[in-house]
Every structure is written in C-alpha cells, then in structure tokens.
N, C-alpha and C positions, 0 to 999 in steps of 0.2 A: 695571654701567657704570663705566669707569674715569674718572679726572679729566681725561684727555686727550681724552675724547669729549664733544662739545658736548651738554648736556642741553637738553631742549625749553624748560624754564623755569628761570630763575635766582632771581628774587625772588618771583614769584607761584606759586600752587599750584592744584590742581584745585578747591578750594573757592572760590578767587577767580574761577576760570573760570566756575563756575556762577552767581556773582553777576553777573559782566559779561554773560554770555549772557542772563540774565533781565532785566537792566536794558536792554540793547539791544533785546530782544524787545518790551519795554514801549514803547519809544520809537517803534516802528513802528505802534502801534495807537492808535485814538482812545479805546478803553477797555481799557487794558492793565494787568496787575497786576505789582507789584514789591514784594517783602517783605510780601505779604498785603494791600497797599493798591492800590486802582484809581486810575489817573491817565489824563489825556488825554495819552498819550505823544507824539502828533505835535505837540501844542502845546509840550510840553517840549523836543522836538527842535528845533523852529523857534526857540525862545528861545535855545538853546545856539548855533545857527548865527548868530543875529542878533548875539549878543555875543561871537562868536569873536575871539580875540586881544585880548580886553578883560579888565580886572580884574573887570568886572561879572559875568563868567561864574560866578564862585564864589558869587554870590548867587542864581543861578538854581536853581529846584527840581530840575531834572534833574541838576545837579551835586551839590547837597546830599544828595539821597537816596542817591546812589552813594557819596559820602564817608561818610555815616553807616553804611552797610552794609559798605563795603570797609575803612575805616580806624577809624572811631569805635566799634568793638566789639571782639570777641575774635577777629578773623580773623587775628591775628598779624602784621599790618602795623603797624610802629611809627608812632606819632603824631609824626612829624618834619616839619619844614618841607620837606625834600626830597621826602618822600612826598606831601605835600599839593600841592606844586608839580607833581610828576609826574602826579597825578590831574587837576589842572587842565588840563594839556596833553592828556591822554588824552580827557577830556570834550570839549575843543575839537575834536580830530581825529575821534573816533568819531561825532560828530553828523553828519559829512559822509559816513559809510559808508552804502552802500545795502544791504549784505548782510553778515552774519557768516559768513564762509567759513573753516572750520578745516581744510581739506583739506591745506594745506601752510603752512610758516612765512611770516610776513608778508614778509620780505626776498625769499624765493623767489618769492612772488607778483608782486613788482615786476619780475622779470626774465622772466616768462612772456611769450610772444609774443601780440600783439593778434591776435585771430581774423582770418584772411585776409591777414595781412601778415607782415613780417619784423621789425617794430619791437617792442621791449620796452615794457611799460606804462610803465616809468620807464627812461630811457636810462641808460647806464653813467655818463655825465658828471653827470647830475642825481643819480644814486645816490651818487657820490663827494662831491658837494656836500652832500647830506643828511648823510653821515657826518662831514663836516668842519664842520658847523654850529658856530658859536662861542658862541651864546647860546640859552637856552631858547626865546626868541621866534622866532629864526631856525629852530630845529629844528622848532617847532610849525608854522610857516608852510609849510615844505617838506614836512612830513608831510601836511598838509591837501591840498596839491597832489597828492601821490602817491596818497592815498586817493581823491580825485576822479577821477584818471585810471583807477583800477580800475573805477569805475562799477558796473554791475550785476553784475560778477564778484565784487565784495565783497572783504573782507580778513579775515585771522585776527585778531580783536580781542584775544584773550588774548596772542597772540604779540606783537602791536603794543604792548599795555599793558606787558608784561614788558620789552620793549625800551626803552620810555619811562622806566620806573622805573630801569632799569639805566643809561641815558644820563644821567639826572639825578644818579644816585649818582656816576658818574664825573665829571660836570661839577663837582659840589660838591667832589670830591676835588682836582681841578685848581685850583679857586678857593682852596683851603686849602693847596695845595702838597704834598698827600699823595701817596705813591707809587701807581702803578697796580697792579692785581692781578697777582701774578706768574704766575698761570695764564692764558695768552692766551685759552683757550676760555671764560673768564668775562668777557672784554671784548667790548663790543657790536660794535665795528668788525670784530673777527675773526669773530664769530658771524654777523653779517649778511652779510659778504663771502662767507663759506663757503656760506650759503644762496643768496645771489644768484647767484654764479657757478656753483654746483653745478647749478642749474636751467638756466642758460644752456648749460652744457656738455652736459647731458643732451639738450637740445633739438637741439644741433648734431649730437650722435652719432646721434640718430634720423633727422635729415635726411640725413646722410652714408650711413646704412645703406640708406635708400630709393634713393639714387642708385646 
C-alpha cells in the first residue's frame, strides 16, 4: 500500500483493537472480564456516562483499567499527555455507544442513511462542525452526539479511537505552532472526509441505478 492511499489506522494497531474490543464487551455485561479480571461492566459504563465531559472521568475504574492496558504497559503507545487526553475523550464517547460495529470506518458510518429515510445519521453540516471543533471539549461533545445518533447500529470503536488520537495529536501541534503532516492522507480531516463522502456517493450511485 502506497503512502498516497489512506491506511485504516494511523496511531493504533491490531493489538490495540483487541484491547478496545475486550474492554467494550466487558462494559456491556454485569459480569464481564477484562484483562483476566471480572467487573460489573454495566456499573462501570454507567459511571463513565455519569461523569461525561468531566475531569472526574479519569478517576473512574472504567477509564483506569483501559488506560493501564492501553498505555501504561508495553502496547507501544507513548505515555504522553496527548495520549492520555485522547484516551479520556475516547472513554467519554465510547461509553455512549450501543454496539461495536467494525464493518466500516467510523466517519463512513456517520453518512449512512437512516433506515427508511433519506437523512444521514449525521448531517453534512454537523459533520463539518465536528471536523472544525476548536477544543478537545468541543470535539468530545460533538462525538458523543454523533455516537448517540447511531444508536443500535453502533460505531467502529477502533476507527473512532484512532481518529481521536490523531485529532489530539494535530490539535497539540497547532497549539505549539508546529507544521501539519505533509502527507494529506495522514490528516484526520482528509481521512474522515474521504470516508464520509465516499459512503454518501456510493449510496447515491445505488439509488440512481435503481431508478
């Protein structure tokens, strides 16, 4: 695969995906296992939701055990402030997901049509607002809304997490006045726009064919 072709993941890898999948699966169960330990996953999920958009979320067990496995070990994610902040946002957002659906990238799922209608799960205007979020708090809040809109259809949690880590990395670079990546396909806005509008175009093509 060439550097001009978007790769599925930029920062995370398949090992991180397994960790996220196991963590989210545990959150859906009253007696769920994560990293060999049994937890009341639904209680942990409820706590994450309760402290959403709050600094207290970092002290919740649901967040701590994910951080310990995903960053505070040898998973090759650097122990940086940016990564910890990205994980905080992810735990905030993922707690509101009803299902882990990895059939397509997260941004592509946002432009899918709601069953029985012509509306996208997330409108083009709201999608553009999501991409132009100016602060981590704003980005997190808009992501939570997008995930809630997907409802029982679920979202691709690893794709979502990778996007959050990449967004935080780019935000940190802007805060320090560092240049953006010269490869546009490694920029979140380009990657998510390609996924979002590719799904929309495919949907339109199928509709036109039927006509």
